[in-house]
C-alpha positions in Angstrom: -34.1 65.6 49.3 -30.6 66.4 50.4 -32.4 69.1 53.0 -34.3 66.3 54.5 -31.3 64.3 55.0 -29.4 67.0 56.6 -32.2 67.9 58.8 -32.2 63.9 59.9 -28.5 64.1 60.6 -28.6 66.9 63.0 -28.4 66.1 66.7 -31.4 66.5 68.8 -30.1 69.5 71.0 -30.1 71.4 67.5 -33.6 70.6 66.7 -34.7 72.1 70.2 -33.1 75.3 69.6 -34.8 75.6 65.8 -37.9 75.0 67.6 -40.1 78.3 67.3 -42.0 79.0 70.5 -44.9 81.6 70.6 -45.8 84.0 73.5 -48.3 86.6 73.9 -46.6 89.9 73.5 -47.3 90.7 77.4 -45.4 87.5 78.3 -42.4 88.3 76.1 -42.4 91.9 77.5 -42.4 90.7 80.9 -39.5 88.0 80.1 -37.5 91.0 78.6 -38.0 93.3 81.7 -36.9 90.6 84.0 -33.9 89.9 81.8 -33.0 93.5 82.1 -33.4 93.4 86.0 -31.4 90.2 86.0 -28.6 91.8 84.2 -28.8 95.0 86.4 -28.7 93.1 89.4 -25.7 91.0 88.2 -23.9 94.5 87.5 -24.7 95.7 90.9 -23.4 92.3 92.5 -20.4 92.7 90.5 -19.8 96.4 91.4 -20.3 95.8 95.5 -18.1 92.7 95.2 -15.4 95.2 93.8 -16.3 97.9 96.5 -15.9 95.2 99.4 -12.6 93.8 97.8 -11.7 97.6 97.9 -12.9 98.2 101.3 -11.4 95.2 102.8 -7.7 96.4 101.1 -8.3 99.8 102.6 -9.0 98.4 105.9 -6.1 96.3 106.0 -3.7 98.8 105.1 -5.1 100.9 107.7 -4.8 98.3 110.1 -0.9 97.9 109.2 -0.5 101.8 109.6 -2.2 101.7 113.0 -0.1 98.7 114.2 3.0 100.6 112.8 2.5 103.8 114.5 0.4 102.6 117.6 3.1 103.7 120.0 3.8 106.8 118.7 2.3 108.8 121.6 4.1 106.7 123.9 7.5 107.0 122.3 7.2 111.0 122.3 6.6 110.9 125.8 9.7 108.6 126.7 11.4 110.7 124.3 10.9 113.8 126.7 11.8 111.5 129.7 15.0 110.5 128.0 16.2 114.4 127.4 15.7 114.8 131.1 17.8 111.8 132.1 20.4 112.9 129.5 20.4 116.5 131.3 20.7 114.7 134.8 23.5 112.5 133.3 25.4 115.6 132.0 25.1 117.5 135.3 26.6 114.2 137.2 29.6 114.2 134.4 30.5 117.5 135.0 31.2 116.4 138.7 28.7 119.0 140.2 29.2 118.4 143.8 25.5 119.2 144.6 24.0 115.7 145.4 20.8 117.2 146.5 20.0 118.8 143.0 21.1 115.7 141.4 19.1 113.6 143.2 15.8 116.3 143.0 16.5 115.7 139.1 16.3 112.2 139.3 13.2 112.5 141.4 11.7 114.8 138.6 12.5 112.2 135.9 10.8 109.2 138.0 7.5 111.5 138.8 7.5 112.5 135.1 7.6 108.6 134.2 5.0 107.5 136.6 2.7 110.3 135.5 3.2 109.0 132.1 2.6 105.4 132.7 -0.6 106.6 134.9 -2.0 108.2 131.8 -1.5 105.0 129.7 -3.4 102.7 132.4 -0.2 101.3 134.2 -0.1 101.1 137.8 1.9 99.4 140.3 0.8 96.5 142.0 0.5 96.8 146.0 2.1 93.9 147.4 3.8 94.4 150.7 1.9 93.2 153.6 -0.8 91.6 151.5 -1.8 88.0 151.2 0.1 86.2 148.7 -1.8 85.8 145.4 -0.1 84.1 142.5 -1.9 85.8 139.8 -0.4 89.3 141.0 2.7 88.0 142.9 5.8 85.7 142.4 7.4 84.3 145.2 10.9 84.1 144.8 11.8 83.3 148.5 10.4 82.4 151.9 11.2 83.6 155.2 10.2 83.0 158.7 8.5 85.7 160.7 6.4 85.2 163.8 5.1 88.7 163.4 2.9 88.2 159.9 0.5 85.5 159.1 1.7 82.7 157.1 1.6 83.3 153.3 1.9 87.1 153.6 4.3 89.2 151.4 7.2 90.5 153.6 9.2 92.2 150.9 8.7 93.5 147.2 11.9 92.1 145.5 10.5 93.9 142.3 7.7 95.7 141.6 4.9 94.3 139.7 2.6 96.5 137.1 -1.3 96.4 135.9 -1.9 97.7 132.4 -5.7 98.8 132.7 -6.5 96.1 135.6 -4.7 93.5 133.6 -1.0 92.1 134.8 1.6 93.0 132.7 4.4 92.0 135.1 3.8 90.2 138.6 5.7 91.5 141.6 8.7 89.5 142.8 8.2 88.9 146.5 9.6 87.4 149.5 6.6 85.6 151.6 6.4 84.7 155.3 6.1 81.1 156.3 5.4 79.6 159.9 8.3 78.8 162.0 10.2 75.4 162.1 12.2 75.9 164.8 15.2 76.9 162.8 16.8 80.3 163.5 14.6 83.2 162.0 17.3 84.6 159.6 17.4 81.7 157.3 16.1 82.0 154.0 15.0 79.3 151.3 14.0 79.9 147.9 10.4 78.8 147.1 
């Protein structure tokens, strides 16, 4: 009688767990096989997630290293140019009177620098005599000029450069304007 009272006190959920379900052996084996597959898939997902996290971390480290050392090649080339400049400066400091040799040394350093920049995709913007283009040019001055059409680059004040056809520095220029009756030698800022 006491067992009967205890059974009555048990919650409904407990009674549901105690129910016995009968299955055919083939259905049981199929469920057991599917449960094993589900466990195998779950383990595989966990391993793939761990592999993904490790790969993401490795790629982030490699990216940081790439950023840190990306300029190594250009730095090495610049160090060679720096060596050339130091040798040229030493020649000038020893009071050598051979100005042509000194000038030749400077020209060699410039040629080396221009060649290095060219290898890295840097090229100067050709501006003199061209029509002013704000994408490539920055007008610092205007000058009256009867010989050139209006808005033509008369003089380059500072060279501009492209890096792989993208402007990295605009050319600072002096641009022609129409005559306003004032003397030609006057310049006004733009």
